Backbone bond lengths (Angstrom), bond angles and torsions (degrees), N, CA, C in turn:
res aa  C-N    CA-C-N  psi(-1)  N-CA   C-N-CA  omega(-1)  CA-C   N-CA-C  phi
1 M - - - 1.449 - - 1.524 111.27 -
2 W 1.357 115.79 -48.82 1.466 118.55 -178.19 1.518 112.10 -67.33
3 T 1.345 117.58 -30.08 1.466 118.38 179.33 1.521 110.72 -67.72
4 L 1.319 117.02 -36.51 1.460 120.41 177.15 1.522 110.84 -65.48
5 V 1.317 116.32 -43.10 1.462 120.77 177.58 1.520 110.36 -63.86
6 K 1.333 117.08 -38.39 1.467 121.56 178.62 1.525 110.74 -61.56
7 Y 1.312 117.22 -47.86 1.462 120.53 -178.68 1.528 111.83 -67.39
8 I 1.314 117.33 -38.30 1.463 120.17 177.25 1.521 110.40 -64.24
9 T 1.332 117.47 -41.13 1.459 121.37 178.76 1.525 111.29 -64.67
10 I 1.310 117.55 -41.04 1.468 121.12 178.53 1.527 110.25 -65.16
11 I 1.318 117.54 -41.13 1.463 120.81 178.37 1.527 110.43 -64.08
12 I 1.329 116.92 -42.39 1.466 120.12 177.49 1.521 110.41 -62.14
13 W 1.336 118.60 -40.68 1.467 121.90 178.92 1.530 110.97 -61.78
14 V 1.323 117.48 -44.79 1.470 121.12 -178.53 1.531 110.37 -66.14
15 V 1.324 117.49 -43.50 1.461 121.13 179.86 1.525 110.46 -65.66
16 L 1.325 117.32 -43.48 1.461 121.14 179.00 1.525 110.96 -64.31
17 F 1.311 117.39 -40.15 1.461 121.32 178.27 1.531 110.41 -63.48
18 S 1.315 116.94 -43.10 1.462 120.75 178.57 1.529 111.31 -66.78
19 Y 1.319 117.15 -39.56 1.461 120.69 178.96 1.526 111.26 -65.31
20 L 1.315 117.18 -43.54 1.465 120.31 179.88 1.530 111.44 -65.91
21 R 1.316 116.85 -33.37 1.463 119.87 176.39 1.524 109.86 -63.26
22 E 1.315 116.30 -42.26 1.468 120.20 177.84 1.532 111.44 -69.69
23 A 1.327 117.24 -38.88 1.462 121.13 -177.88 1.526 111.72 -65.87
24 F 1.328 116.90 -37.56 1.459 120.41 179.63 1.522 112.45 -86.18
25 G 1.305 117.56 -5.38 1.455 121.49 175.79 1.516 114.42 74.57
26 V 1.325 117.36 30.61 1.456 120.87 178.07 1.523 107.92 -79.47
27 S 1.321 116.28 122.16 1.461 119.17 -179.07 1.527 109.98 -83.45
28 K 1.312 114.44 156.89 1.460 119.38 179.09 1.525 108.42 -83.97
29 N 1.303 115.20 92.71 1.452 120.87 176.14 1.519 107.96 -131.57
30 I 1.317 116.58 -162.44 1.461 120.43 -175.16 1.524 111.43 -64.97
31 Y 1.337 118.51 -31.51 1.466 120.78 179.31 1.522 111.20 -68.16
32 Y 1.308 116.99 -35.76 1.462 119.65 176.94 1.522 110.15 -65.06
33 I 1.320 116.12 -39.02 1.465 119.63 179.75 1.520 110.60 -69.22
34 I 1.330 117.44 -39.19 1.464 120.99 -177.03 1.527 111.39 -75.38
35 I 1.331 118.26 -39.50 1.469 121.43 -174.09 1.529 112.20 -104.22
36 G 1.308 117.48 -48.14 1.463 121.21 -172.78 1.508 114.56 -70.38
37 F 1.309 117.07 -44.87 1.461 119.79 -177.52 1.528 112.29 -64.36
38 P 1.342 119.71 -44.12 1.474 118.06 175.63 1.530 113.58 -63.21
39 L 1.335 117.92 -34.35 1.463 119.84 175.79 1.522 111.11 -64.25
40 L 1.312 116.53 -42.93 1.457 120.75 178.05 1.528 110.98 -63.23
41 L 1.323 116.20 -47.42 1.461 120.55 -179.80 1.524 111.09 -65.65
42 G 1.323 117.34 -40.51 1.459 120.66 178.14 1.518 112.16 -63.58
43 G 1.326 116.79 -39.00 1.458 120.35 176.92 1.517 112.53 -64.42
44 V 1.317 115.77 -41.27 1.468 119.85 178.92 1.521 110.04 -65.39
45 L 1.324 117.24 -43.68 1.467 119.98 -179.99 1.530 111.62 -67.28
46 L 1.332 117.11 -35.46 1.456 120.19 176.75 1.527 111.13 -65.84
47 L 1.316 116.95 -44.36 1.465 119.75 177.22 1.524 111.12 -61.94
48 D 1.334 116.66 -40.96 1.460 120.72 178.32 1.529 110.44 -61.95
49 Y 1.331 117.23 -43.50 1.459 121.24 179.49 1.531 110.98 -63.73
50 L 1.319 116.73 -44.51 1.464 119.70 -178.55 1.522 112.11 -65.09
51 F 1.323 117.17 -38.44 1.464 119.56 179.47 1.521 111.72 -74.54
52 E 1.324 118.45 -33.67 1.454 120.00 177.05 1.534 110.49 -64.35
53 K 1.315 115.93 -38.34 1.457 120.39 177.47 1.528 110.16 -64.13
54 K 1.321 117.04 -38.09 1.467 121.78 -179.31 1.528 110.41 -72.73
55 I 1.334 118.28 -36.99 1.452 121.44 -177.72 1.534 111.10 -68.92
56 K 1.335 117.17 -37.20 1.473 120.56 -177.46 1.519 112.18 -69.96
57 T 1.331 118.48 -27.46 1.471 119.34 -177.91 1.499 111.79 -89.44
């Protein structure tokens, strides 16, 4: 059950991040790769860490 919720939450985070990038008009250039991609990856890893902690308890 928690793994399904974890994957749904990660998908929502990625979609929301992509939507906000389009809404604010950030173009895909070198700044997006340097700043945006690590933020996206860091968010996914943080969500994964938080859900793993919840699943083990």
